[in-house]
VEXROFI-47409 format. One record per residue (C-alpha): residue number from 1; x, y, z. Coordinates in Angstrom, 3 decimals, always signed. Layout:
- num / u / v / w
- NUM / X / Y / Z
...
//
This chain:
- num / u / v / w
- 1 / +188.157 / -86.009 / +112.658
- 2 / +191.747 / -87.102 / +113.255
- 3 / +192.395 / -90.823 / +113.435
- 4 / +192.720 / -92.110 / +116.988
- 5 / +196.391 / -93.069 / +116.512
- 6 / +197.290 / -89.509 / +115.863
- 7 / +197.647 / -87.367 / +119.059
- 8 / +195.865 / -84.081 / +119.102
- 9 / +197.961 / -80.942 / +118.849
- 10 / +197.100 / -78.039 / +121.115
- 11 / +197.519 / -74.565 / +119.602
- 12 / +197.396 / -71.619 / +121.960
- 13 / +195.841 / -68.613 / +120.305
- 14 / +197.236 / -65.222 / +121.406
- 15 / +195.075 / -62.122 / +120.748
- 16 / +197.027 / -59.012 / +121.346
- 17 / +195.457 / -55.553 / +121.133
- 18 / +196.370 / -53.649 / +117.942
- 19 / +196.967 / -49.913 / +117.755
- 20 / +193.330 / -49.347 / +116.706
- 21 / +192.068 / -51.230 / +119.733
- 22 / +191.013 / -54.369 / +117.770
- 23 / +192.040 / -57.872 / +118.714
- 24 / +194.221 / -59.745 / +116.262
- 25 / +194.648 / -63.542 / +116.363
- 26 / +198.278 / -64.681 / +116.377
- 27 / +200.068 / -68.034 / +116.714
- 28 / +203.225 / -67.804 / +118.855
- 29 / +205.838 / -70.479 / +118.375
- 30 / +207.207 / -72.019 / +121.584
- 31 / +210.655 / -72.350 / +119.947
- 32 / +212.943 / -69.595 / +118.644
- 33 / +215.394 / -70.160 / +115.856
- 34 / +219.031 / -69.447 / +116.722
- 35 / +220.136 / -65.996 / +115.850
- 36 / +223.748 / -65.777 / +114.675
- 37 / +225.880 / -63.526 / +116.799
- 38 / +228.364 / -61.194 / +115.095
- 39 / +230.725 / -60.065 / +117.794
- 40 / +232.630 / -56.834 / +117.177
- 41 / +236.411 / -56.859 / +117.633
- 42 / +237.743 / -54.799 / +120.462
- 43 / +241.103 / -53.979 / +121.985
- 44 / +241.781 / -53.527 / +125.626
- 45 / +243.242 / -55.164 / +128.787
- 46 / +240.868 / -58.187 / +128.867
- 47 / +241.039 / -58.745 / +125.112
- 48 / +244.870 / -58.934 / +125.381
- 49 / +244.531 / -61.337 / +128.307
- 50 / +242.160 / -63.589 / +126.340
- 51 / +244.577 / -63.712 / +123.392
- 52 / +247.466 / -64.400 / +125.783
- 53 / +245.627 / -67.342 / +127.198
- 54 / +244.844 / -68.562 / +123.638
- 55 / +248.540 / -68.472 / +122.735
- 56 / +249.610 / -70.087 / +126.069
- 57 / +247.083 / -72.943 / +126.088
- 58 / +247.579 / -73.804 / +122.347
- 59 / +251.322 / -73.601 / +122.641
- 60 / +251.146 / -76.190 / +125.360
- 61 / +248.477 / -78.328 / +123.668
- 62 / +249.906 / -78.426 / +120.183
- 63 / +253.567 / -78.451 / +121.213
- 64 / +253.739 / -80.868 / +124.195
- 65 / +253.252 / -84.179 / +122.246
- 66 / +256.316 / -83.438 / +120.075
- 67 / +258.743 / -83.123 / +122.978
- 68 / +260.690 / -86.223 / +123.996
- 69 / +261.936 / -87.420 / +127.389
- 70 / +264.805 / -89.798 / +126.803
- 71 / +263.733 / -92.194 / +124.080
- 72 / +260.015 / -91.647 / +124.455
- 73 / +257.285 / -89.014 / +124.173
- 74 / +257.318 / -86.659 / +127.068
- 75 / +253.508 / -86.876 / +127.804
- 76 / +251.824 / -89.997 / +126.581
- 77 / +248.784 / -91.869 / +127.879
- 78 / +249.455 / -95.247 / +126.273
- 79 / +246.194 / -97.071 / +126.773
- 80 / +247.331 / -100.158 / +124.747
- 81 / +250.302 / -100.738 / +127.007
- 82 / +248.406 / -99.462 / +130.086
- 83 / +251.154 / -97.019 / +130.974
- 84 / +250.987 / -93.241 / +131.411
- 85 / +254.167 / -91.233 / +130.854
- 86 / +254.207 / -87.739 / +132.348
- 87 / +257.677 / -86.212 / +132.128
- 88 / +259.853 / -88.416 / +134.330
- 89 / +256.899 / -90.343 / +135.832
- 90 / +255.746 / -93.773 / +134.651
- 91 / +252.241 / -94.523 / +136.011
- 92 / +250.315 / -97.726 / +135.880
- 93 / +246.589 / -98.423 / +136.369
- 94 / +247.471 / -99.192 / +140.026
- 95 / +248.278 / -95.489 / +140.374
- 96 / +244.670 / -94.562 / +139.688
- 97 / +244.609 / -92.811 / +143.060
- 98 / +246.639 / -89.984 / +141.486
- 99 / +244.014 / -89.390 / +138.881
- 100 / +241.327 / -89.270 / +141.577
- 101 / +243.410 / -86.682 / +143.475
- 102 / +243.902 / -84.630 / +140.327
- 103 / +240.129 / -84.580 / +139.680
- 104 / +239.413 / -83.558 / +143.238
- 105 / +241.972 / -80.773 / +143.036
- 106 / +240.517 / -79.576 / +139.707
- 107 / +236.998 / -79.507 / +141.229
- 108 / +238.151 / -77.591 / +144.292
- 109 / +240.118 / -75.165 / +142.068
- 110 / +236.889 / -74.544 / +140.117
- 111 / +234.973 / -73.876 / +143.295
- 112 / +237.722 / -71.533 / +144.623
- 113 / +238.090 / -69.529 / +141.387
- 114 / +234.326 / -69.246 / +140.955
- 115 / +233.769 / -68.096 / +144.525
- 116 / +236.529 / -65.441 / +144.049
- 117 / +235.993 / -64.188 / +140.515
- 118 / +233.163 / -65.966 / +138.803
- 119 / +233.543 / -67.677 / +135.466
- 120 / +237.158 / -66.797 / +134.815
- 121 / +237.740 / -70.347 / +133.473
- 122 / +234.937 / -69.972 / +130.970
- 123 / +236.089 / -66.559 / +129.765
- 124 / +239.789 / -67.119 / +129.404
- 125 / +240.822 / -70.779 / +129.364
- 126 / +237.904 / -73.084 / +128.543
- 127 / +238.641 / -75.059 / +125.297
- 128 / +235.271 / -74.004 / +123.900
- 129 / +236.152 / -70.297 / +124.466
- 130 / +239.682 / -70.690 / +123.185
- 131 / +238.697 / -72.450 / +119.891
- 132 / +235.711 / -70.222 / +119.322
- 133 / +238.063 / -67.269 / +119.620
- 134 / +240.424 / -68.844 / +117.069
- 135 / +237.635 / -69.664 / +114.605
- 136 / +236.118 / -66.210 / +114.907
- 137 / +239.538 / -64.644 / +114.282
- 138 / +239.850 / -66.679 / +111.085
- 139 / +236.325 / -65.585 / +110.118
- 140 / +237.230 / -61.896 / +110.840
- 141 / +240.416 / -62.062 / +108.756
- 142 / +238.673 / -63.588 / +105.723
- 143 / +235.192 / -62.041 / +105.763
- 144 / +235.921 / -58.737 / +107.452
- 145 / +234.701 / -56.976 / +110.503
- 146 / +231.258 / -57.107 / +112.055
- 147 / +229.477 / -54.941 / +109.527
- 148 / +231.196 / -56.639 / +106.621
- 149 / +230.160 / -60.077 / +107.846
- 150 / +226.571 / -58.837 / +108.308
- 151 / +226.500 / -57.487 / +104.727
- 152 / +228.045 / -60.661 / +103.336
- 153 / +225.564 / -63.058 / +105.048
- 154 / +222.572 / -60.895 / +104.231
- 155 / +223.590 / -60.252 / +100.586
- 156 / +223.010 / -62.433 / +97.560
- 157 / +225.374 / -65.299 / +96.669
- 158 / +228.116 / -63.884 / +94.417
- 159 / +231.503 / -65.209 / +93.385
- 160 / +233.161 / -63.104 / +96.107
- 161 / +230.892 / -64.507 / +98.751
- 162 / +231.438 / -68.087 / +97.573
- 163 / +235.190 / -67.606 / +97.463
- 164 / +235.313 / -66.199 / +101.053
- 165 / +232.989 / -68.823 / +102.475
- 166 / +234.919 / -71.607 / +100.808
- 167 / +238.308 / -70.364 / +101.943
- 168 / +237.028 / -69.941 / +105.486
- 169 / +235.744 / -73.483 / +105.528
- 170 / +239.050 / -74.877 / +104.206
- 171 / +240.943 / -73.125 / +107.032
- 172 / +238.493 / -74.156 / +109.680
- 173 / +238.610 / -77.812 / +108.606
- 174 / +242.444 / -77.733 / +108.600
- 175 / +242.578 / -76.379 / +112.122
- 176 / +239.932 / -78.810 / +113.347
- 177 / +241.717 / -81.813 / +111.847
- 178 / +245.075 / -80.696 / +113.242
- 179 / +243.417 / -80.359 / +116.631
- 180 / +241.962 / -83.837 / +116.405
- 181 / +245.330 / -85.247 / +115.323
- 182 / +247.103 / -83.545 / +118.240
- 183 / +244.527 / -84.824 / +120.721
- 184 / +244.880 / -88.372 / +119.603
- 185 / +248.648 / -87.874 / +119.683
- 186 / +248.437 / -87.854 / +123.503
- 187 / +247.199 / -91.439 / +123.425
- 188 / +249.100 / -92.844 / +120.450
- 189 / +252.847 / -91.817 / +119.889
- 190 / +252.320 / -88.808 / +117.660
- 191 / +255.117 / -89.593 / +115.243
- 192 / +253.866 / -93.038 / +114.756
- 193 / +250.325 / -91.717 / +114.381
- 194 / +251.454 / -89.338 / +111.666
- 195 / +253.276 / -92.057 / +109.758
- 196 / +250.150 / -94.296 / +109.860
- 197 / +247.842 / -91.490 / +108.723
- 198 / +250.003 / -90.725 / +105.775
- 199 / +249.619 / -94.255 / +104.479
- 200 / +245.974 / -94.437 / +105.628
- 201 / +246.549 / -97.099 / +108.258
- 202 / +245.095 / -97.410 / +111.707
- 203 / +241.335 / -97.401 / +111.344
- 204 / +240.488 / -96.476 / +114.898
- 205 / +243.110 / -93.694 / +114.952
- 206 / +241.632 / -92.249 / +111.758
- 207 / +238.162 / -92.501 / +113.276
- 208 / +239.056 / -90.572 / +116.483
- 209 / +241.048 / -87.936 / +114.635
- 210 / +237.923 / -87.295 / +112.475
- 211 / +235.656 / -87.488 / +115.507
- 212 / +237.487 / -84.891 / +117.512
- 213 / +238.108 / -82.814 / +114.457
- 214 / +234.357 / -82.744 / +113.692
- 215 / +233.632 / -81.846 / +117.348
- 216 / +235.997 / -78.971 / +117.220
- 217 / +234.650 / -77.820 / +113.855
- 218 / +231.012 / -77.897 / +114.921
- 219 / +231.425 / -76.504 / +118.399
- 220 / +233.792 / -73.647 / +117.604
- 221 / +232.564 / -72.916 / +114.109
- 222 / +228.802 / -73.075 / +114.455
- 223 / +227.510 / -73.844 / +117.935
- 224 / +229.774 / -71.443 / +119.775
- 225 / +227.800 / -69.661 / +122.544
- 226 / +225.077 / -72.341 / +122.320
- 227 / +227.497 / -74.748 / +124.005
- 228 / +228.036 / -72.352 / +126.854
- 229 / +224.351 / -71.444 / +127.233
- 230 / +222.641 / -74.790 / +126.784
- 231 / +225.085 / -77.683 / +126.892
- 232 / +227.594 / -76.762 / +129.610
- 233 / +226.268 / -77.659 / +133.055
- 234 / +228.585 / -75.143 / +134.659
- 235 / +226.333 / -72.282 / +133.585
- 236 / +223.417 / -73.862 / +135.378
- 237 / +224.979 / -74.515 / +138.830
- 238 / +227.317 / -71.501 / +138.997
- 239 / +224.742 / -69.590 / +141.070
- 240 / +225.335 / -72.063 / +143.929
- 241 / +228.969 / -70.914 / +144.103
- 242 / +228.290 / -67.183 / +143.689
- 243 / +227.514 / -64.765 / +146.488
- 244 / +227.360 / -60.987 / +146.840
- 245 / +231.214 / -60.837 / +147.349
- 246 / +232.095 / -62.654 / +144.196
- 247 / +233.923 / -60.544 / +141.589
- 248 / +231.755 / -60.458 / +138.451
- 249 / +231.222 / -58.187 / +135.463
- 250 / +228.936 / -55.520 / +136.840
- 251 / +227.162 / -52.505 / +135.374
- 252 / +226.931 / -49.494 / +137.715
- 253 / +223.116 / -48.691 / +137.439
- 254 / +223.265 / -45.708 / +139.733
- 255 / +225.968 / -44.098 / +137.700
- 256 / +224.773 / -45.159 / +134.222
- 257 / +221.083 / -44.461 / +134.364
- 258 / +219.141 / -42.891 / +132.905
- 259 / +220.996 / -43.773 / +129.724
- 260 / +220.701 / -41.957 / +126.424
- 261 / +222.629 / -40.497 / +123.460
- 262 / +224.175 / -37.061 / +123.794
- 263 / +226.916 / -34.733 / +122.533
- 264 / +230.047 / -35.150 / +124.512
- 265 / +230.384 / -31.346 / +124.844
- 266 / +227.176 / -30.930 / +126.825
- 267 / +226.773 / -31.284 / +130.612
- 268 / +224.779 / -34.482 / +130.687
- 269 / +224.335 / -34.305 / +134.491
- 270 / +222.443 / -30.989 / +134.049
- 271 / +220.120 / -32.805 / +131.638
- 272 / +219.497 / -35.574 / +134.075
- 273 / +221.366 / -38.248 / +132.120
- 274 / +223.678 / -40.876 / +133.476
- 275 / +227.103 / -41.819 / +132.013
- 276 / +225.720 / -44.583 / +129.736
- 277 / +225.272 / -43.101 / +126.152
- 278 / +223.373 / -46.206 / +125.048
- 279 / +225.823 / -46.942 / +122.260
- 280 / +225.222 / -50.746 / +122.708
- 281 / +228.920 / -51.396 / +122.077
- 282 / +228.986 / -53.595 / +125.192
- 283 / +226.380 / -55.819 / +123.533
- 284 / +228.128 / -55.823 / +120.112
- 285 / +231.346 / -57.131 / +121.557
- 286 / +229.784 / -59.813 / +123.778
- 287 / +230.554 / -63.352 / +122.459
- 288 / +227.264 / -64.678 / +123.896
- 289 / +225.167 / -61.707 / +122.795
- 290 / +223.850 / -60.514 / +126.151
- 291 / +223.273 / -56.984 / +127.516
- 292 / +225.200 / -56.754 / +130.750
- 293 / +223.225 / -53.657 / +131.686
- 294 / +220.278 / -55.903 / +132.470
- 295 / +222.290 / -57.379 / +135.393
- 296 / +224.030 / -60.672 / +136.062
- 297 / +222.865 / -63.405 / +133.711
- 298 / +223.802 / -67.064 / +133.631
- 299 / +224.988 / -66.779 / +129.986
- 300 / +227.772 / -64.319 / +130.966
- 301 / +231.195 / -66.001 / +130.712
- 302 / +233.107 / -63.280 / +132.487
- 303 / +235.389 / -62.523 / +129.514
- 304 / +235.481 / -58.746 / +130.307
- 305 / +235.196 / -57.613 / +126.671
- 306 / +232.276 / -55.333 / +127.585
- 307 / +234.536 / -53.679 / +130.115
- 308 / +237.077 / -52.919 / +127.401
- 309 / +234.368 / -51.571 / +125.125
- 310 / +232.779 / -49.398 / +127.735
- 311 / +236.129 / -48.004 / +128.942
- 312 / +236.971 / -47.028 / +125.251
- 313 / +233.697 / -45.114 / +125.099
- 314 / +234.244 / -43.474 / +128.481
- 315 / +237.685 / -42.326 / +127.235
- 316 / +236.150 / -40.752 / +124.148
- 317 / +233.413 / -39.032 / +126.206
- 318 / +236.027 / -37.899 / +128.827
- 319 / +234.037 / -39.714 / +131.591
- 320 / +235.648 / -41.814 / +134.331
- 321 / +236.235 / -45.435 / +133.456
- 322 / +234.565 / -48.309 / +135.300
- 323 / +230.910 / -47.843 / +134.318
- 324 / +231.100 / -51.559 / +133.487
- 325 / +233.804 / -53.275 / +135.632
- 326 / +234.744 / -56.257 / +137.596
- 327 / +233.241 / -55.756 / +140.964
- 328 / +231.004 / -57.396 / +143.543
- 329 / +227.273 / -56.897 / +144.134
- 330 / +228.023 / -55.476 / +147.613
- 331 / +230.816 / -53.295 / +146.185
- 332 / +228.575 / -51.678 / +143.591
- 333 / +225.640 / -51.257 / +145.915
- 334 / +227.652 / -49.776 / +148.789
- 335 / +230.143 / -47.859 / +146.617
- 336 / +233.170 / -49.601 / +148.083
- 337 / +236.720 / -48.873 / +147.058
- 338 / +238.825 / -51.556 / +145.304
- 339 / +240.703 / -52.290 / +148.507
- 340 / +237.423 / -52.810 / +150.469
- 341 / +236.128 / -55.131 / +147.788
- 342 / +239.383 / -57.209 / +147.805
- 343 / +239.299 / -57.488 / +151.623
- 344 / +235.800 / -58.913 / +151.493
- 345 / +236.863 / -61.445 / +148.823
- 346 / +239.025 / -63.249 / +151.462
- 347 / +235.848 / -64.518 / +153.249
- 348 / +235.643 / -67.824 / +155.223
- 349 / +234.497 / -70.028 / +152.240
- 350 / +237.451 / -68.814 / +150.186
- 351 / +239.896 / -69.400 / +152.970
- 352 / +238.506 / -72.914 / +153.569
- 353 / +238.695 / -73.785 / +149.854
- 354 / +242.270 / -72.430 / +149.743
- 355 / +243.374 / -74.393 / +152.812
- 356 / +241.907 / -77.659 / +151.570
- 357 / +243.358 / -77.090 / +148.073
- 358 / +246.858 / -76.356 / +149.432
- 359 / +246.771 / -79.391 / +151.694
- 360 / +245.680 / -81.690 / +148.833
- 361 / +248.341 / -80.326 / +146.507
- 362 / +251.121 / -80.652 / +149.092
- 363 / +249.927 / -84.223 / +149.942
- 364 / +249.802 / -85.251 / +146.289
- 365 / +253.251 / -83.826 / +145.569
- 366 / +254.738 / -85.550 / +148.626
- 367 / +253.173 / -88.867 / +147.631
- 368 / +254.638 / -88.451 / +144.045
- 369 / +258.094 / -87.590 / +145.344
- 370 / +258.160 / -90.476 / +147.836
- 371 / +256.491 / -92.911 / +145.496
- 372 / +258.181 / -96.225 / +145.088
- 373 / +258.999 / -96.886 / +141.426
- 374 / +257.996 / -100.516 / +141.635
- 375 / +254.594 / -102.212 / +141.588
- 376 / +253.920 / -105.877 / +142.394
- 377 / +250.762 / -107.839 / +142.060
- 378 / +250.451 / -111.454 / +143.390
- 379 / +248.087 / -113.982 / +141.826
- 380 / +247.817 / -117.617 / +142.891
- 381 / +248.095 / -120.244 / +140.218
- 382 / +244.647 / -121.816 / +140.280
- 383 / +245.751 / -124.799 / +138.113
- 384 / +247.843 / -126.223 / +140.964
- 385 / +246.810 / -124.949 / +144.423
- 386 / +249.122 / -127.155 / +146.387
- 387 / +251.215 / -130.244 / +145.574
- 388 / +253.937 / -132.492 / +147.000
- 389 / +257.191 / -132.469 / +144.986
- 390 / +260.434 / -134.396 / +145.087
- 391 / +262.392 / -134.153 / +148.244
- 392 / +259.319 / -134.254 / +150.512
- 393 / +258.487 / -130.622 / +149.889
- 394 / +254.962 / -129.014 / +149.778
- 395 / +254.789 / -126.433 / +146.951
- 396 / +252.437 / -123.578 / +146.091
- 397 / +252.781 / -121.684 / +142.756
- 398 / +252.199 / -117.961 / +142.286
- 399 / +252.414 / -115.509 / +139.482
- 400 / +253.926 / -112.108 / +140.283
- 401 / +253.385 / -109.112 / +137.990
- 402 / +256.449 / -106.993 / +138.531
- 403 / +256.236 / -103.405 / +137.079
- 404 / +259.314 / -101.372 / +136.649
- 405 / +258.256 / -97.681 / +136.899
- 406 / +261.717 / -96.364 / +136.127
- 407 / +263.403 / -95.223 / +132.907
- 408 / +266.110 / -97.907 / +133.040
- 409 / +266.303 / -101.693 / +133.339
- 410 / +266.207 / -103.029 / +136.833
- 411 / +267.102 / -106.369 / +138.495
- 412 / +264.979 / -107.551 / +141.353
- 413 / +265.403 / -110.170 / +144.057
- 414 / +262.319 / -112.134 / +145.179
- 415 / +262.110 / -113.385 / +148.758
- 416 / +259.311 / -114.906 / +150.895
- 417 / +258.641 / -115.194 / +154.605
- 418 / +255.915 / -116.177 / +156.980
- 419 / +256.349 / -119.966 / +157.501
- 420 / +259.116 / -122.044 / +159.017
- 421 / +261.370 / -123.350 / +156.317
- 422 / +259.725 / -121.286 / +153.610
- 423 / +261.961 / -120.846 / +150.566
- 424 / +261.819 / -119.666 / +146.919
- 425 / +262.385 / -122.752 / +144.734
- 426 / +262.337 / -120.836 / +141.452
- 427 / +264.748 / -118.193 / +140.245
- 428 / +265.090 / -115.628 / +142.989
- 429 / +266.262 / -112.815 / +140.650
- 430 / +264.621 / -111.404 / +137.611
- 431 / +265.409 / -108.543 / +135.227
- 432 / +262.735 / -106.117 / +134.010
- 433 / +263.282 / -103.672 / +131.226
- 434 / +262.783 / -99.918 / +131.442
- 435 / +259.054 / -99.019 / +132.091
- 436 / +258.095 / -102.623 / +131.438
- 437 / +255.755 / -105.019 / +133.228
- 438 / +256.389 / -108.781 / +133.377
- 439 / +254.668 / -111.827 / +134.873
- 440 / +256.963 / -114.128 / +136.736
- 441 / +256.118 / -117.641 / +137.991
- 442 / +257.347 / -118.127 / +141.536
- 443 / +257.382 / -121.484 / +143.432
- 444 / +257.374 / -121.468 / +147.232
- 445 / +258.146 / -124.679 / +149.176
- 446 / +258.096 / -125.808 / +152.835
- 447 / +259.060 / -129.121 / +154.308
- 448 / +256.093 / -131.458 / +154.314
- 449 / +254.364 / -131.546 / +157.742
- 450 / +256.099 / -128.408 / +159.015
- 451 / +252.812 / -126.480 / +159.124
- 452 / +249.305 / -127.528 / +160.025
- 453 / +246.608 / -127.777 / +157.393
- 454 / +244.817 / -124.641 / +156.244
- 455 / +245.777 / -121.347 / +154.712
- 456 / +248.711 / -119.451 / +156.116
- 457 / +249.625 / -115.846 / +155.422
- 458 / +252.971 / -115.340 / +153.635
- 459 / +254.691 / -112.218 / +152.383
- 460 / +256.618 / -111.659 / +149.207
- 461 / +259.544 / -109.249 / +149.310
- 462 / +260.668 / -107.744 / +146.056
- 463 / +263.863 / -105.696 / +146.335
- 464 / +265.617 / -103.746 / +143.598
- 465 / +269.313 / -104.686 / +143.447
- 466 / +271.396 / -101.613 / +143.811
- 467 / +268.374 / -99.463 / +144.630
- 468 / +266.075 / -98.497 / +147.378
- 469 / +262.861 / -99.733 / +145.816
- 470 / +261.258 / -102.393 / +148.000
- 471 / +257.663 / -103.726 / +147.910
- 472 / +256.008 / -106.287 / +150.229
- 473 / +252.768 / -108.041 / +149.131
- 474 / +250.702 / -110.628 / +151.006
- 475 / +249.311 / -113.900 / +149.860
- 476 / +248.381 / -117.278 / +151.365
- 477 / +250.127 / -120.643 / +151.398
- 478 / +247.720 / -123.584 / +151.320
- 479 / +248.439 / -126.732 / +153.291
- 480 / +246.084 / -129.578 / +152.385
- 481 / +244.588 / -131.931 / +154.943
//
């Protein structure tokens, strides 16, 4: 008897029928251990495109933090100073609307690209795909091709195996740490970050470099396709954005089946065979380890490597290319030409996505171009809401946060209006340094008795001297009973 505190475990017995007709008891595990995938290297159009995207994305990612714009880093999200520098733009938290617009544009772009051509982002530009490709290339260069890696992993531990594994880990860790360092360099000036790390200063910076380095090392070195299959939500809801006119990696069942090995000199049609020779090369090159001949599967990232592999085999067999190709379900089923497929790609949902996306992009660009490089926030001084000062004046005190969103120092004039006799009793001009924010105390006064008791709306006018920047902000002037 098990103690009451221990829950009972239910075991499901499975009794398959053996070859001799007898029943054999067997326990089937509900969980399967991960099987490491050993992708074969392949050359072709899509393989070159993938490596082109690797070079392009990493050239931008690793190189951008080192470029300067004037006397500062070209792209820097300075969280400590609460300022974002993007080329010639200086953005403040008050410009959060632009981040919102960017996220909406990114989401619509994902919808559009998925509706047109499936998971192109996953196959060619996703960071998980890019870094996995880089780490597998390092593994291939050190441990050898697919068959060599299989022999090495399945063989005993020798000095040669230890040497290769150790050297691979060293390179992986170096790439991962440099990736973490570069990522943090977008939030902390990268030259200052490098100087701090050399003398082991900056505890939080070191933590985040190690954190993102570890994430890169684990995801690209070990988890790889598991991230795409089980952790990424995109794989789960992509079916909601697909339809039968979406370009996807497709296997032509009618042309390929029945599959089977054969000599390339025989007439396979006379023997009732399709064009697929069942070489499984399309499976061996797949980075997520699926068989595309079983149809569309959510694990497919649309990288097109199986297309390159199959076209290579078709060339050797002197068969037409395109047994596996980018096509649509309608195109394969109805044997459409490429032009017919492309015409159906421009369907209503794609046109709507495109129109909305273009409108948002134009609107956001117009807003950035016409954006006033000046931000002003008004806060009343709660320590002295209203008071009578010398000269028979009634005074309210305010604090203005003036943010200079330009690359040079600016001088601003502060004015106020909204009540009879309203005047600025403090300094009416203030100078703000380049890309700086400053709190300024402002005193407004009116003749005592010139306005009835209560709160009255007033407006602050902040004008850049020698420039067109002008901002108006509202507040209230309190007149006591």
